[in-house]
Backbone as CSV, one residue per row, in Angstrom:
resi,resn,N_x,N_y,N_z,CA_x,CA_y,CA_z,C_x,C_y,C_z
1,MET,120.613,158.963,111.217,121.762,158.528,110.416,121.299,158.182,109.006
2,ASN,121.932,158.782,107.962,121.510,158.497,106.596,122.144,157.214,106.089
3,ARG,121.727,156.805,104.850,122.218,155.536,104.294,123.720,155.556,104.047
4,ALA,124.261,156.730,103.657,125.700,156.808,103.406,126.476,156.525,104.687
5,ALA,125.982,157.119,105.799,126.651,156.868,107.070,126.540,155.416,107.466
6,ARG,125.365,154.817,107.212,125.209,153.405,107.518,126.182,152.568,106.707
7,GLY,126.400,152.955,105.449,127.331,152.208,104.618,128.739,152.259,105.157
8,ARG,129.128,153.450,105.643,130.476,153.579,106.195,130.636,152.711,107.442
9,LEU,129.538,152.566,108.194,129.591,151.713,109.378,129.445,150.246,109.045
10,GLY,129.108,149.948,107.781,128.809,148.569,107.419,129.993,147.703,107.122
11,GLY,131.215,148.264,107.035,132.396,147.439,106.775,132.770,146.625,107.996
12,LEU,133.772,145.772,107.833,134.180,144.901,108.932,135.023,145.670,109.946
13,ALA,134.654,145.538,111.218,135.465,146.050,112.317,135.745,144.847,113.206
14,LEU,136.778,144.116,112.890,136.980,142.791,113.451,137.050,142.809,114.965
15,ALA,137.834,143.683,115.541,137.982,143.647,116.993,136.644,143.885,117.674
16,GLY,135.881,144.858,117.173,134.590,145.152,117.783,133.600,144.030,117.594
17,VAL,133.564,143.450,116.414,132.620,142.369,116.155,132.931,141.167,117.018
18,LEU,134.185,140.784,117.117,134.544,139.624,117.932,134.280,139.890,119.405
19,ALA,134.419,141.142,119.827,134.088,141.450,121.215,132.608,141.221,121.471
20,VAL,131.775,141.586,120.501,130.335,141.378,120.633,129.991,139.903,120.621
21,LEU,130.654,139.119,119.741,130.280,137.726,119.530,131.035,136.752,120.417
22,GLY,131.857,137.214,121.311,132.694,136.307,122.068,131.990,135.533,123.157
23,THR,130.741,135.882,123.511,130.019,135.150,124.533,129.030,134.213,123.901
24,ALA,128.588,133.229,124.663,127.703,132.203,124.117,126.323,132.739,123.830
25,ALA,125.798,133.616,124.654,124.447,134.142,124.466,124.507,135.654,124.495
26,ILE,123.921,136.305,123.511,124.000,137.746,123.380,122.591,138.302,123.253
27,PRO,122.130,139.123,124.183,120.824,139.739,124.000,120.826,140.612,122.761
28,PRO,119.711,140.677,122.003,119.686,141.506,120.800,120.077,142.949,121.059
29,ALA,119.739,143.472,122.228,120.057,144.863,122.509,121.543,145.108,122.605
30,ALA,122.341,144.045,122.783,123.788,144.217,122.917,124.475,144.446,121.596
31,VAL,123.762,144.219,120.482,124.365,144.389,119.168,124.208,145.841,118.767
32,GLY,125.299,146.601,118.729,125.221,148.015,118.417,126.365,148.452,117.543
33,VAL,126.498,149.739,117.352,127.529,150.291,116.488,128.845,150.370,117.223
34,VAL,129.908,149.903,116.588,131.251,150.061,117.133,131.737,151.462,116.793
35,PRO,132.190,152.251,117.783,132.626,153.612,117.491,133.757,153.653,116.476
36,GLY,133.747,154.699,115.664,134.815,154.894,114.696,134.525,154.224,113.380
37,PRO,135.216,154.632,112.306,134.970,154.051,110.989,135.441,152.612,110.912
38,ALA,134.714,151.798,110.169,135.086,150.402,109.989,135.920,150.243,108.732
39,ALA,136.834,149.294,108.754,137.685,149.051,107.594,136.903,148.312,106.530
40,PRO,136.862,148.800,105.284,136.088,148.122,104.252,136.671,146.780,103.895
41,LEU,135.797,145.815,103.668,136.231,144.478,103.293,137.005,144.489,101.989
42,ALA,136.679,145.431,101.102,137.241,145.394,99.758,138.703,145.822,99.697
43,ASP,139.206,146.517,100.717,140.549,147.095,100.634,141.598,146.072,101.028
44,ALA,142.074,145.299,100.068,143.070,144.269,100.371,144.477,144.674,99.952
45,GLY,144.620,145.830,99.345,145.945,146.288,98.983,146.387,145.796,97.616
46,ALA,147.575,146.230,97.184,148.130,145.832,95.892,148.689,144.418,95.963
47,PRO,148.838,143.746,94.810,149.420,142.404,94.826,150.786,142.392,95.505
48,GLN,151.019,141.382,96.328,152.254,141.313,97.103,153.335,140.586,96.313
49,ALA,154.550,141.084,96.392,155.645,140.476,95.654,156.035,139.134,96.254
50,ALA,155.953,138.986,97.596,156.491,137.784,98.206,155.501,137.051,99.105
51,GLY,154.307,137.555,99.292,153.386,136.900,100.209,151.963,137.344,100.002
52,PHE,151.106,136.900,100.919,149.689,137.236,100.894,149.414,138.455,101.763
53,SER,148.321,139.163,101.448,147.766,140.149,102.370,146.282,139.854,102.515
54,PHE,145.705,140.206,103.678,144.320,139.861,103.983,143.620,141.009,104.677
55,ARG,142.282,141.048,104.501,141.416,141.892,105.312,140.147,141.103,105.572
56,GLY,139.779,141.003,106.828,138.595,140.243,107.199,138.952,139.163,108.200
57,PRO,137.948,138.618,108.900,138.212,137.706,110.010,138.456,136.269,109.589
58,MET,139.557,135.700,110.054,139.812,134.265,109.909,139.143,133.581,111.101
59,VAL,137.842,133.375,110.985,137.048,132.916,112.110,135.879,132.099,111.579
60,GLN,135.359,131.187,112.367,134.201,130.415,111.949,133.065,131.350,111.558
61,GLY,132.497,131.117,110.365,131.419,131.963,109.867,131.880,133.257,109.228
62,GLY,133.183,133.457,109.089,133.696,134.703,108.549,134.181,134.572,107.116
63,VAL,134.366,135.695,106.454,134.984,135.744,105.135,136.143,136.725,105.180
64,ALA,137.116,136.491,104.335,138.264,137.387,104.228,138.572,137.615,102.756
65,ILE,138.918,138.828,102.418,139.402,139.146,101.079,140.920,139.257,101.164
66,GLY,141.569,138.581,100.257,143.017,138.587,100.246,143.563,139.014,98.903
67,THR,144.859,139.250,98.880,145.578,139.504,97.640,146.688,138.472,97.542
68,ALA,146.742,137.780,96.413,147.715,136.713,96.219,149.092,137.296,95.890
69,PRO,150.144,136.525,96.122,151.479,136.980,95.725,151.533,137.279,94.227
70,ARG,152.323,138.260,93.874,152.458,138.638,92.464,152.984,137.447,91.661
71,GLY,152.380,137.226,90.504,152.798,136.130,89.650,152.035,134.839,89.892
72,THR,150.999,134.865,90.802,150.226,133.655,91.077,149.393,133.272,89.855
73,THR,149.504,132.014,89.460,148.697,131.501,88.345,147.626,130.531,88.812
74,LEU,147.781,129.975,90.008,146.782,129.063,90.572,146.794,129.213,92.076
75,LEU,145.590,129.381,92.646,145.444,129.517,94.085,144.507,128.422,94.582
76,THR,144.884,127.757,95.670,144.027,126.718,96.241,143.882,126.927,97.737
77,LEU,142.707,126.551,98.258,142.437,126.527,99.691,142.132,125.086,100.054
78,ASP,142.989,124.488,100.834,142.859,123.069,101.197,142.641,122.192,99.965
79,GLY,143.359,122.504,98.907,143.334,121.707,97.692,142.294,122.093,96.670
80,ALA,141.333,122.949,97.022,140.281,123.374,96.085,140.663,124.715,95.467
81,ALA,140.520,124.822,94.146,140.913,126.040,93.445,140.058,127.227,93.881
82,VAL,140.701,128.378,94.043,140.034,129.630,94.400,140.254,130.609,93.259
83,PRO,139.168,131.168,92.672,139.355,132.088,91.548,140.037,133.384,91.971
84,LEU,140.796,133.941,91.052,141.500,135.194,91.269,140.925,136.272,90.380
85,ALA,140.726,137.464,90.932,140.370,138.616,90.127,141.610,139.098,89.365
86,ARG,141.400,139.963,88.399,142.527,140.430,87.580,143.578,141.160,88.394
87,ASP,143.136,141.805,89.486,144.105,142.538,90.314,144.744,141.657,91.386
88,GLY,144.490,140.333,91.329,145.105,139.427,92.276,144.321,139.203,93.549
89,ARG,143.127,139.835,93.668,142.329,139.639,94.876,141.518,138.352,94.793
90,PHE,141.105,137.880,95.957,140.267,136.694,96.046,139.484,136.770,97.347
91,ILE,138.481,135.904,97.464,137.694,135.824,98.688,137.661,134.376,99.154
92,ILE,137.744,134.183,100.461,137.612,132.862,101.048,136.670,132.969,102.246
93,GLY,135.996,131.859,102.577,135.068,131.850,103.702,135.230,130.586,104.521
94,PHE,134.744,130.654,105.755,134.881,129.544,106.689,133.520,129.217,107.288
95,ASP,133.132,127.971,107.190,131.837,127.524,107.662,131.691,127.717,109.175
96,ARG,130.464,127.707,109.631,130.185,127.819,111.065,130.927,126.755,111.862
97,ASP,131.090,125.571,111.288,131.762,124.477,111.976,133.143,124.183,111.398
98,ALA,133.771,125.186,110.799,135.100,124.998,110.205,136.105,124.570,111.266
99,GLY,137.076,123.761,110.846,138.148,123.329,111.726,139.106,124.458,112.037
100,PRO,140.098,124.206,112.892,140.974,125.271,113.378,142.059,125.723,112.411
101,ALA,142.233,125.010,111.298,143.340,125.352,110.404,142.945,125.124,108.953
102,ALA,143.547,125.913,108.070,143.390,125.762,106.621,144.703,126.186,105.989
103,THR,144.872,125.856,104.713,146.127,126.182,104.027,145.841,126.748,102.653
104,LEU,146.393,127.912,102.393,146.376,128.511,101.063,147.700,128.205,100.375
105,VAL,147.615,127.862,99.087,148.821,127.618,98.303,148.720,128.424,97.013
106,ALA,149.719,129.264,96.767,149.810,130.037,95.529,150.899,129.422,94.662
107,ARG,150.519,128.998,93.472,151.504,128.481,92.514,151.864,129.616,91.565
108,LEU,153.132,129.923,91.471,153.599,131.023,90.639,153.891,130.548,89.220
109,GLY,154.013,131.513,88.335,154.316,131.191,86.950,155.656,130.501,86.793
110,THR,156.541,130.697,87.751,157.858,130.054,87.703,157.798,128.580,88.113
111,GLY,156.648,128.154,88.641,156.525,126.797,89.157,156.711,126.712,90.657
112,ALA,157.216,127.778,91.265,157.387,127.793,92.718,156.034,127.897,93.404
113,GLU,155.976,127.482,94.672,154.750,127.567,95.459,154.998,128.346,96.744
114,ILE,154.000,129.158,97.108,154.023,129.869,98.380,152.851,129.349,99.198
115,ARG,153.161,128.752,100.362,152.133,128.178,101.229,151.873,129.129,102.394
116,ARG,150.596,129.279,102.728,150.226,130.150,103.852,149.266,129.400,104.772
117,PRO,149.742,128.884,105.903,148.835,128.274,106.884,147.924,129.357,107.477
118,LEU,146.666,129.013,107.684,145.690,129.934,108.251,145.135,129.339,109.540
119,ALA,145.080,130.140,110.587,144.447,129.733,111.843,143.020,130.276,111.844
120,VAL,142.046,129.380,111.978,140.632,129.762,111.970,140.138,129.791,113.419
121,ALA,139.791,130.987,113.901,139.405,131.140,115.301,138.029,130.530,115.559
122,PRO,137.858,129.853,116.691,136.545,129.299,117.037,135.611,130.385,117.545
123,ARG,134.321,130.092,117.538,133.299,130.993,118.066,132.519,130.264,119.160
124,ALA,131.964,131.025,120.095,131.048,130.484,121.094,129.630,130.751,120.599
125,TRP,128.794,129.704,120.551,127.467,129.814,119.960,126.380,129.823,121.024
126,ASP,125.263,130.425,120.665,124.096,130.466,121.556,123.387,129.109,121.475
127,ILE,123.563,128.277,122.488,123.014,126.925,122.499,121.909,126.834,123.552
128,SER,120.712,126.372,123.130,119.598,126.156,124.054,119.368,124.655,124.198
129,ARG,119.249,124.181,125.429,119.043,122.748,125.672,117.618,122.529,126.171
130,LEU,116.846,121.822,125.347,115.445,121.526,125.650,115.346,120.029,125.927
131,LYS,115.240,119.672,127.188,115.416,118.272,127.583,114.217,117.387,127.269
132,THR,113.022,117.982,127.056,111.830,117.141,126.895,111.195,117.230,125.519
133,LEU,111.491,118.277,124.747,110.849,118.431,123.435,111.482,117.489,122.415
134,PRO,110.682,116.902,121.508,111.252,116.086,120.434,111.965,116.963,119.421
135,LYS,112.916,116.363,118.700,113.710,117.127,117.735,112.867,117.610,116.568
136,TYR,112.017,116.750,116.027,111.250,117.105,114.839,109.772,116.834,115.065
137,PRO,108.881,117.698,114.560,107.479,117.313,114.459,107.318,116.308,113.324
138,VAL,106.259,115.560,113.349,106.019,114.603,112.273,105.715,115.379,110.991
139,PRO,106.509,115.178,109.914,106.272,115.947,108.683,104.949,115.574,108.027
140,ARG,104.291,116.570,107.491,103.039,116.335,106.803,103.308,115.766,105.413
141,PRO,102.400,114.942,104.906,102.605,114.359,103.567,102.810,115.415,102.488
142,GLU,102.113,116.548,102.593,102.254,117.599,101.586,103.671,118.163,101.580
143,PHE,104.261,118.338,102.772,105.638,118.829,102.866,106.596,117.855,102.189
144,GLU,106.447,116.580,102.469,107.329,115.578,101.874,107.172,115.519,100.360
145,ARG,106.009,115.878,99.887,105.766,115.833,98.440,106.436,117.003,97.717
146,VAL,106.344,118.214,98.287,106.813,119.406,97.571,108.256,119.778,97.914
147,ARG,108.762,119.317,99.049,110.068,119.803,99.487,111.215,119.444,98.549
148,PRO,111.288,118.240,97.991,112.416,117.939,97.097,112.532,118.908,95.930
149,ALA,111.428,119.312,95.346,111.478,120.262,94.227,111.948,121.633,94.687
150,GLU,111.557,122.051,95.890,112.020,123.332,96.416,113.530,123.307,96.637
151,LEU,114.016,122.233,97.229,115.458,122.126,97.469,116.243,122.085,96.164
152,ALA,115.666,121.456,95.146,116.335,121.411,93.842,116.487,122.815,93.273
153,GLN,115.465,123.656,93.415,115.562,125.037,92.927,116.603,125.827,93.702
154,ILE,116.651,125.632,95.015,117.639,126.340,95.831,119.055,125.921,95.453
155,ASN,119.272,124.630,95.304,120.607,124.133,94.949,121.021,124.597,93.557
156,ALA,120.064,124.628,92.625,120.378,125.107,91.273,120.767,126.580,91.302
157,ALA,120.066,127.376,92.107,120.385,128.797,92.201,121.773,129.010,92.787
158,ARG,122.124,128.202,93.801,123.434,128.358,94.433,124.562,127.920,93.510
159,SER,124.255,127.084,92.540,125.298,126.614,91.633,125.601,127.628,90.529
160,MET,124.748,128.643,90.367,124.959,129.640,89.318,126.101,130.577,89.703
161,GLN,126.970,130.844,88.761,128.113,131.720,88.990,128.029,132.912,88.045
162,SER,128.070,134.104,88.598,128.040,135.320,87.785,129.399,136.011,87.874
163,ASP,129.572,137.040,87.046,130.808,137.822,87.100,130.623,139.094,87.917
164,SER,129.618,139.103,88.799,129.378,140.268,89.648,130.614,140.586,90.486
165,GLN,130.804,141.867,90.746,131.913,142.319,91.588,131.438,142.731,92.980
166,GLY,130.181,142.379,93.294,129.651,142.757,94.598,130.421,142.183,95.766
167,TRP,131.057,141.028,95.568,131.818,140.378,96.642,132.881,141.292,97.238
168,GLY,133.385,142.239,96.465,134.452,143.114,96.929,133.978,144.430,97.506
169,GLN,132.652,144.631,97.602,132.133,145.891,98.121,131.985,145.855,99.642
170,VAL,131.797,147.031,100.224,131.384,147.130,101.619,129.887,146.826,101.661
171,PHE,129.486,145.785,102.377,128.095,145.354,102.398,127.250,146.235,103.322
172,LEU,126.037,146.537,102.863,125.025,147.209,103.670,124.163,146.180,104.385
173,TRP,123.528,146.597,105.467,122.452,145.798,106.035,121.216,145.979,105.149
174,PRO,120.555,144.887,104.732,119.371,145.026,103.868,118.212,145.708,104.558
175,VAL,118.095,145.546,105.869,117.175,146.326,106.691,117.898,146.631,108.004
176,VAL,117.503,147.714,108.637,118.085,148.099,109.927,117.015,147.896,110.992
177,GLY,117.332,147.116,112.012,116.362,146.852,113.068,116.941,145.944,114.128
178,ARG,116.065,145.405,114.951,116.476,144.553,116.060,116.825,143.159,115.552
179,ILE,118.011,142.678,115.923,118.404,141.305,115.594,117.708,140.374,116.580
180,SER,116.822,139.522,116.052,116.040,138.645,116.925,116.663,137.266,117.078
181,THR,117.414,136.804,116.083,118.094,135.512,116.182,119.454,135.624,115.514
182,LEU,120.486,135.201,116.215,121.845,135.280,115.705,122.183,134.072,114.841
183,PHE,123.114,134.270,113.938,123.684,133.175,113.145,124.344,132.165,114.078
184,GLY,124.153,130.884,113.756,124.847,129.835,114.479,124.168,129.346,115.729
185,SER,123.084,130.010,116.167,122.391,129.549,117.367,121.762,128.188,117.106
186,GLN,121.598,127.406,118.164,121.196,126.014,117.985,120.440,125.511,119.212
187,ARG,119.515,124.572,118.961,118.789,123.919,120.053,119.188,122.448,120.122
188,ILE,119.270,121.959,121.346,119.548,120.548,121.589,118.269,119.941,122.166
189,TYR,117.662,119.014,121.439,116.386,118.417,121.839,116.639,117.064,122.493
190,ALA,116.420,117.000,123.819,116.602,115.748,124.547,117.942,115.097,124.210
191,GLY,118.964,115.914,124.135,120.305,115.429,123.852,120.655,115.304,122.389
192,GLU,119.692,115.538,121.487,119.942,115.395,120.055,119.984,116.782,119.405
193,PRO,121.114,117.156,118.774,121.232,118.498,118.202,120.280,118.714,117.025
194,GLY,119.628,119.874,117.014,118.881,120.302,115.841,119.789,121.086,114.917
195,ALA,119.285,121.439,113.754,120.059,122.240,112.804,120.306,123.633,113.392
196,TYR,121.512,124.149,113.199,121.784,125.499,113.694,121.153,126.545,112.782
197,HIS,120.984,127.747,113.317,120.372,128.832,112.551,121.353,129.329,111.508
198,SER,120.962,129.222,110.249,121.906,129.409,109.146,122.041,130.847,108.679
199,GLY,121.319,131.766,109.297,121.430,133.168,108.911,121.202,134.052,110.119
200,ILE,120.775,135.273,109.850,120.498,136.216,110.932,119.100,136.772,110.708
201,ASP,118.294,136.857,111.760,116.917,137.357,111.671,116.853,138.784,112.180
202,ILE,116.168,139.628,111.415,116.006,141.034,111.774,114.508,141.315,111.840
203,ALA,114.017,141.666,113.012,112.588,141.914,113.211,112.223,143.302,112.701
204,ARG,111.319,143.325,111.728,110.809,144.583,111.176,109.358,144.368,110.750
205,PRO,108.554,145.423,110.690,107.154,145.258,110.301,107.012,144.794,108.855
206,THR,105.920,144.098,108.581,105.607,143.695,107.207,105.551,144.921,106.311
207,GLY,106.142,144.818,105.145,106.153,145.918,104.188,107.388,146.786,104.240
208,THR,108.282,146.577,105.245,109.531,147.341,105.312,110.385,147.026,104.082
209,PRO,110.881,148.043,103.364,111.705,147.769,102.176,112.984,147.015,102.528
210,VAL,113.352,146.079,101.673,114.598,145.328,101.787,115.518,145.789,100.667
211,LEU,116.751,146.129,100.996,117.720,146.636,100.024,118.781,145.590,99.719
212,ALA,119.297,145.626,98.503,120.408,144.749,98.143,121.638,145.169,98.945
213,PRO,122.266,144.249,99.673,123.433,144.637,100.476,124.670,144.934,99.650
214,ALA,124.717,144.400,98.421,125.836,144.630,97.511,125.363,144.294,96.106
215,ASP,126.155,144.658,95.112,125.821,144.311,93.732,125.695,142.799,93.579
216,GLY,124.879,142.392,92.604,124.763,140.965,92.347,123.780,140.668,91.241
217,VAL,123.599,139.384,90.977,122.674,138.902,89.954,121.654,137.998,90.634
218,VAL,120.381,138.220,90.352,119.312,137.421,90.955,119.333,136.017,90.350
219,THR,119.458,135.001,91.216,119.493,133.615,90.749,118.222,132.845,91.104
220,LEU,117.415,133.377,92.029,116.144,132.749,92.378,115.196,133.806,92.928
221,ALA,113.982,133.817,92.399,112.903,134.674,92.902,111.635,133.826,92.809
222,THR,111.243,133.233,93.915,110.186,132.234,93.881,108.865,132.828,93.406
223,ALA,108.167,132.057,92.579,106.867,132.488,92.066,105.778,132.363,93.122
224,LYS,105.972,131.449,94.080,105.049,131.289,95.197,105.867,130.898,96.426
225,PRO,105.318,131.093,97.622,106.102,130.816,98.827,106.512,129.353,98.938
226,PHE,107.769,129.124,99.347,108.235,127.791,99.696,107.719,127.448,101.100
227,THR,107.701,126.142,101.416,107.112,125.702,102.670,107.825,126.276,103.892
228,LEU,109.140,126.337,103.867,109.912,126.851,104.999,110.337,128.298,104.784
229,GLU,110.905,128.589,103.633,111.511,129.902,103.378,110.501,130.977,103.015
230,GLY,109.280,130.583,102.632,108.317,131.555,102.136,108.773,132.116,100.803
231,ASN,108.469,133.374,100.560,108.966,134.033,99.345,110.470,134.223,99.494
232,LEU,111.207,133.547,98.620,112.664,133.458,98.746,113.336,134.132,97.557
233,LEU,114.302,134.995,97.870,115.091,135.686,96.857,116.557,135.375,97.096
234,MET,117.278,134.998,96.025,118.698,134.708,96.143,119.485,135.551,95.154
235,ILE,120.624,136.064,95.612,121.471,136.938,94.800,122.903,136.425,94.841
236,ASP,123.525,136.286,93.674,124.930,135.911,93.577,125.771,137.173,93.508
237,HIS,126.740,137.298,94.417,127.617,138.469,94.462,128.946,138.233,93.747
238,GLY,129.122,137.061,93.160,130.349,136.746,92.451,131.359,136.022,93.323
239,MET,132.253,135.290,92.685,133.362,134.592,93.342,132.882,133.582,94.390
240,GLY,131.663,133.046,94.211,131.145,132.024,95.118,130.363,132.545,96.297
241,LEU,130.213,133.858,96.436,129.508,134.459,97.573,128.077,134.791,97.171
242,ASN,127.084,134.335,97.962,125.692,134.633,97.634,124.886,134.919,98.884
243,SER,123.744,135.584,98.685,122.823,135.943,99.762,121.461,135.327,99.495
244,ALA,120.752,134.981,100.571,119.377,134.504,100.483,118.529,135.323,101.451
245,PHE,117.358,135.771,100.968,116.444,136.580,101.771,115.115,135.842,101.844
246,MET,114.689,135.514,103.070,113.540,134.640,103.259,112.369,135.368,103.922
247,HIS,111.177,134.767,103.765,109.927,135.198,104.400,109.430,136.531,103.848
248,LEU,109.855,136.905,102.652,109.475,138.194,102.084,107.973,138.267,101.830
249,ALA,107.428,139.458,102.028,106.029,139.687,101.657,105.915,139.854,100.150
250,ARG,106.954,140.452,99.556,106.926,140.729,98.115,108.343,140.703,97.581
251,ILE,108.508,140.203,96.353,109.789,140.222,95.649,109.653,141.172,94.464
252,ASP,110.579,142.119,94.345,110.461,143.170,93.333,111.455,143.044,92.188
253,VAL,112.203,141.946,92.113,113.167,141.742,91.031,112.975,140.348,90.455
254,LYS,113.481,140.146,89.254,113.298,138.883,88.549,114.635,138.166,88.371
255,VAL,114.554,136.869,88.134,115.752,136.069,87.894,116.530,136.632,86.707
256,GLY,117.831,136.758,86.852,118.687,137.301,85.806,118.938,138.783,85.925
257,ALA,118.157,139.476,86.763,118.330,140.922,86.915,119.630,141.231,87.649
258,GLN,120.311,142.265,87.217,121.489,142.757,87.919,121.034,143.836,88.902
259,VAL,121.314,143.623,90.174,120.902,144.579,91.187,122.122,145.324,91.706
260,ARG,121.880,146.522,92.189,122.959,147.371,92.687,122.842,147.536,94.188
261,ARG,123.954,147.727,94.815,124.015,147.954,96.256,123.064,149.079,96.647
262,GLY,122.155,148.804,97.604,121.197,149.794,98.066,119.897,149.822,97.294
263,GLN,119.773,149.000,96.246,118.548,148.977,95.438,117.446,148.209,96.171
264,PRO,116.197,148.721,96.193,115.096,147.958,96.781,114.866,146.662,95.994
265,ILE,114.717,145.548,96.726,114.550,144.249,96.072,113.294,143.519,96.545
266,GLY,112.649,144.020,97.577,111.450,143.377,98.088,111.046,144.015,99.406
267,THR,110.133,143.325,100.134,109.678,143.858,101.407,109.630,142.746,102.459
268,VAL,109.797,143.124,103.700,109.745,142.198,104.827,108.351,141.594,104.938
269,GLY,108.300,140.307,105.304,107.017,139.648,105.512,107.139,138.542,106.541
270,MET,106.182,137.619,106.513,106.219,136.455,107.403,105.678,135.229,106.669
271,THR,106.039,135.118,105.383,105.630,133.963,104.600,106.480,132.755,104.967
272,GLY,105.978,131.553,104.651,106.687,130.335,105.015,106.559,130.063,106.497
273,ARG,107.559,129.404,107.062,107.524,129.066,108.480,108.102,130.223,109.275
274,ALA,107.253,131.096,109.735,107.663,132.273,110.495,106.574,132.590,111.507
275,THR,106.986,132.972,112.702,106.028,133.285,113.752,105.744,134.775,113.858
276,GLY,106.447,135.576,113.091,106.237,137.017,113.088,106.997,137.627,111.933
277,PRO,106.690,138.865,111.571,107.383,139.496,110.438,108.848,139.752,110.742
278,HIS,109.704,139.290,109.853,111.135,139.522,109.996,111.814,139.161,108.675
279,LEU,113.040,139.610,108.539,113.876,139.211,107.400,114.923,138.226,107.879
280,HIS,114.973,137.067,107.240,116.079,136.127,107.458,117.070,136.339,106.320
281,TRP,118.292,136.742,106.678,119.351,136.948,105.688,120.402,135.870,105.907
282,GLY,120.544,134.990,104.920,121.559,133.958,104.964,122.609,134.202,103.895
283,MET,123.843,133.775,104.168,124.926,133.934,103.205,125.726,132.641,103.116
284,LYS,126.262,132.376,101.933,127.161,131.239,101.752,128.315,131.652,100.857
285,TRP,129.481,131.121,101.168,130.611,131.144,100.221,130.844,129.693,99.842
286,ARG,130.529,129.366,98.594,130.515,127.972,98.165,129.601,127.187,99.107
287,ASP,130.131,126.169,99.775,129.303,125.381,100.690,129.390,125.857,102.134
288,ALA,130.185,126.884,102.396,130.376,127.366,103.759,129.301,128.387,104.112
289,ARG,128.604,128.173,105.217,127.612,129.132,105.692,128.322,130.251,106.433
290,ILE,127.954,131.482,106.076,128.659,132.684,106.527,127.735,133.533,107.408
291,ASP,128.303,134.135,108.438,127.562,135.020,109.332,127.481,136.418,108.724
292,PRO,126.274,136.893,108.339,126.176,138.239,107.750,126.706,139.347,108.662
293,LEU,126.656,139.128,109.980,127.155,140.147,110.903,128.644,140.378,110.729
294,LEU,129.377,139.360,110.280,130.807,139.523,110.040,131.103,140.102,108.666
295,VAL,130.084,140.222,107.827,130.247,140.792,106.493,129.791,142.259,106.485
296,ALA,128.624,142.523,107.086,128.068,143.874,107.070,128.526,144.707,108.263
297,GLY,129.148,144.082,109.263,129.581,144.829,110.433,128.435,144.975,111.427
298,PRO,128.670,145.635,112.554,127.640,145.804,113.570,126.403,146.505,113.014
299,MET,125.241,146.117,113.557,123.982,146.721,113.117,123.966,148.206,113.456
300,PRO,123.718,149.077,112.481,123.607,150.509,112.797,122.416,150.770,113.713
301,VAL,122.485,151.857,114.430,121.362,152.274,115.266,120.271,152.828,114.371
302,ALA,119.037,152.315,114.522,117.916,152.773,113.699,117.617,154.246,113.996
303,GLU,117.161,154.950,112.959,116.832,156.365,113.125,115.582,156.516,113.975
């Protein structure tokens, strides 16, 4: 299967994806291609005269692209302003632990408001219960010394906003391979929850090229490995949507560079806290952590 075919399979196929993700534990081999073409995330239709239109899953960890009613001058999601593209499109996302309901409000130029209640579907997560292991190892003094500066760089990168239009594209998988850890999986240590897995891990050999899943602007390219993330690359896709690629062996782009969908940006590695070579791909819309599997669609079958 060539890259073009992979791209066509990379759009959202909601029914197929939810069928795959509907159980609590999913073996990596169960993640495969859903037959038939997938609907592209970007196709939200023309501005609606009297209401909203949407494409994408209203589900925990999901994103949806919508089109606001014609004449909308201000759009809010649960009271927070949502930017609008010139054609009336917008993107919204729902955190892994999002509640069951949200509300979109479009304020028109006439002063009227159109309210749209949204039902956010729950997900079943892969939860492991370890009754005897402690939640955290004792942190080393060196980690405590350097970690605040690393987090400051990550937070600064996430706060950068570009005018990239990548958010509206059909996303590619940055690498094609076996999914070793799913988004949202979590361990419970002696009854105390640990942090859930904030992205998706794809096992590939060191040196495998990593491609930009969509257009964007590089907001962070670490000069040396971070303690946890290793060599970390972050890309802003516009409208609050960004990607983070961790444990890279090499980063091939610089901060401020505009990257294009399918462009090589680095290589798979095992830098930072990693037990084997793999790519960790994390996504966020604003503060909401997003499941890349719901953005790029089912993993294509490797050639």
